[in-house]
N, C-alpha and C positions, 0 to 999 in steps of 0.2 A: 435670639437670632444673632448670628455672627456675621459681621460685614467683611467682605473681602477687601484686602488692601488694593487701593487704586494703583495703576502702573506709575502714575506721576509720583505718588508718595514713596513707593519703593525705590524709584530712580533717585528721588531727592535724598533719601536716606543714604543710598549707596554713594551718591556724589559727596555728601557731607562726610562720610567715613573716609573716602579717598582724599578729600581736602584735609581732613584731620591727620591722616597718615603722612601726607606730603608736608604738612606744617611741622609735624614731629621730626621728620627726617631733616628738614631744613634747620630746625632748632639744634638738633644734635650735630649737624655739620658745622654750624656757626660756633657751637661750644668747642668742638675740636679745633677749629681755626683759631679761636681766642686762646686756647691752651697752647697751641703751637707758637703763636706770636709772642706770648708771654715767656715761654721757654727760650725762644730765640733772642728776645730782648735781654733777658737775664744773662745769656751766654755772651752776647756781643759786648756789653759794657757793664762795668761795676755800677752800683747804685749812685755813687757820687758823680759819675760822669754823665748820667742821664739828667737832663734839665728841661723837661717840658714846662711850659708856663703854667704854674699852679696859682691861680688868682684867688684862692680861698684864704680867708684870714681866720684862723682858729687859735690865735695867740692866747695863751693862758688856759687852754683847754687840755685836759689829760685824757687820753684814749687808751683803753685796754682792748687788745685783740687776743682772743682765746682760740687756740686751734690753728688751723692752716698748715701749710707745708713749710718745713724747716728751711728749705732752700730759698723761699720767698720772703722770709722775715726781714732780711736787710732791705729789700725793695719796698716792703710795706712800711718799714720804719722811716726810710728816706722820704717816701711819698708823704707820710703823715707829718714829719718834721718840716718839710718844705711849706706846709700850711701854717706853721708856727705852733702847732700842737706838740705836746709831749707824748711819746709812744711807750706804752708798756705792753709786754707780751707774756703769755703763758701758753705752753703747748697743749694744754687740756689734760694733762696727767700722764703723758707718755714718759718724759724724763723729769719734768718738774713735778714736785709734790702737789697734789690737789689741795693740800692744806694751805698753800700760798694764795689760792684764789680769793678768799675773803679779804686779806690784806690789800691785794691789788685792786679789788672792787672798791674798797674804802678810799683808795687814792684816785680813782678814775671818775671822770665826769660822764663818760659814755662808754659802754661796753659793746664790742662787736664780736661775732663769731660766725664763721662760714658753715652753713648747714651741711655741706658736702665733705667737711674735713674737721670734725670735732666729735668728741665722745658724748654719748647720751648723758653720762654722769656729770660731765662738765656743764652741759647745757642746763640740766636740772639744778645744779648748784648756782649757776649764774642767775637763772630766773628767780630762784628762791631768795638769794641774797639781794638782788636788785629790787625786788618787791619790798623786802624788809627795810632797805636803806633809802628807797625812793630814787634810786639811780635808773637811768634809761639804758636799755639794751636793745640791740638791733641784730637780728639774724641776717646774714648776707647770703645771697643766692649761691655764690661760689667762692672758693678761696682764690680770688684773682685780684689783681691790682684794679681792674675796672670796677669790680663790685665795691671795693673799699673806697675808691674815688667817688663813686656815686653816693655812697653813704656819707662821706665827708661833705660833699656838696649839699646834702640834705640837712646837715646840722649847722652849716655855715651861715 
């Protein structure tokens, strides 16, 4: 015997689907806004001129950032170094040899990579080498200053 769906159940499902779509649109809009703000900030002032208060103390920590956008590397480096940490970068194999990743991981205390801007091969290498060496790695939601800052706050 098959039961017919009640009108409330169908409406509820439809409302949930509409709420999900609205939430996805809002998320995408916020992501575009964040990208726009970061591009504008990068264009307005060089990294050395930006001086938001970074109250994180990561002195003595070495961080490796793999992937990301080449034009953002100076801002990522500046942000990291203002916490007292040392910044290492590898582009994930675009121009830098992927053979350099093992040596960089051996020098790093923590490894970060943005999931939206890194090669699958680089991620596989990072995960394998970090497991072998006992190093921590953290995928970042986006290749943005905000994602890196959030990750830095998490290890501080």
